[in-house]
N, C-alpha and C positions, 0 to 999 in steps of 0.2 A: 574800316574792320581792322584790328589790329592782332600781330602775329602774337604766340602764345609759343613761350618753349615746354619742353616737360620738362619738369626739373627731376624725373623720376628716372629719367634714361641714363644708363652708365656706360662709356664707351668699354668697348670691347680691347681687352688686353692686345699688347701688340704679341705677335706669333716670337715664340723660343726661336733661336737657331734651330734647333732639330727640328720643331715643326714647320720650319719654313722648308730645310733641306728633304724633309719627309713630304711634303705634299707637293715639292719641283719632282721627286722622283716619282709619286704616283702620278702625275701628270703624264712625264717622260714614257712610263712603265705602257698604260695606257697606248700611247700617240706609237711605239714602236710595236708592241701586241696588233696592231691594225697594219702596219710596215711587214714585219716580219708574215704574217698572215698572208698579204698581199705575196708579196714576194717567192714563199714556197707553194703555195697553190698554183702561182704560173708556171714552176716548175714542176710538181707534181701533174698540170692541164699537158704541157710541153711531153711531159715521158707517160703521157693516156692513162694514168692512174684516176680511176672515178671517185677512188674512195679509199679511206685509210680507216681501222679500226685500232686503238689502242686500247689494250687491258691492264688495270690497274689494281693492286692488292696492298694494302696497307693495315698494320696495327701493329702496338706491344715499341711506340717511337721508331718504326720502321715503316717504307712504304717504298715500292719502285711499280713501274712499269712493269709486267709478266709477259707481254707480247705486242708486237707492233702486225699487223697486216696489211698488204695492200691488195688492190682488188681493180680491175679491170673490168667494170659490169658487175656479171657472177663470178667470173673466174680469179682464184688467186694469179698474183704476178707478183716477182721478186721487186723488193724496194729500189728507185731509182739510184743509181751511183750519184749522180751528179751534184755539185758543191752548190754551195747559194752562200749569198751575201746573211747574217745576220746579225743582229747590232742589241746589245745587253746595256743594264744602266751600271753605273760606276756609283756609289754612296759619296757625295758629296762632290761628281761632276756634271757641268750642265750637259755635258757630249757623250753619247755613251760609246760602248767598244764596239769597234765592228769586228767581224771576222768571218772566214772561209769556214762552213761545216758542210759536211754531209748534210742529202734530206732527212735521213733518219735521225740527226740529233737536232735537225729544227723541228721535228714532228715532235719528238723527246719535250724538247724547249717548252714549246707551245703548249702541249699536254699538262706540263708543269705546272706553266702559267694561269692556264685556265684552270686548274684546282686550287691555288692557292691563292687565287682571285675571288673564287666562291667558296670553298670550305677549308681554309687557313687551318693546319692541322689536322688535317684527314687523316696522316698515320698514326696519330697517337693514340691510347685506348687499347680499345676494342676495334679502332679502325674504320676507314671505308673501302668499298671493291664498287668495280664497273666499267665502263666502257667510255672513251671518248671518240665521237665521230667524225673523221673531216669529209665531208661532201664535198668535192671540188666543183660539181654543176651547180650545188645552192650557194656556194660560198662562204659554207658555215659549218661552225664548230660545234656538234651539242655533248654534253655531259652527259651520262646515265649514271648515276652517281646514289651507290645503297650506303648508308653510314649503320655501321652496328652499335649496339648498347647492350647494355646488362640491367635490365631491368629488377627489382625485388618489390615482392608483396607479401605486407606481414597483417595478420589476421591473430586479435586477440577477445575470445571468448568468455565470459566469467557466468556460472551459471547458482 
């Protein structure tokens, strides 16, 4: 048997520099999200926090975290004041920038990351609102997301 080549196959074009840098950044962001999550959850566990509830709201090209609550079981508690290492990407650099941040800053950073990874533009137009729950025992971050939109229905009747 002889091998035949497919003459209709077109080689994929090479990635542009921007596409290459973007792909590397996306990969690094995914890795850092998991690393930052592990660091944060470890600090929360040491402090006795079992759950964090982050409430967010956005519309009209503006969005923000409205509230952050820490829980120990069913009881409210103060956010731990510990400092932890948090890593972020820097465009065009293969290594992340590392800094020491408060637990609250780390929670907010991961909350914004979760929103951007799943619903980029959540703060635009009619926006969105909801909660992001950090469940320490289950080592899980859950986004409860509600998107707002304006609807319009038109009816024309001729008799």
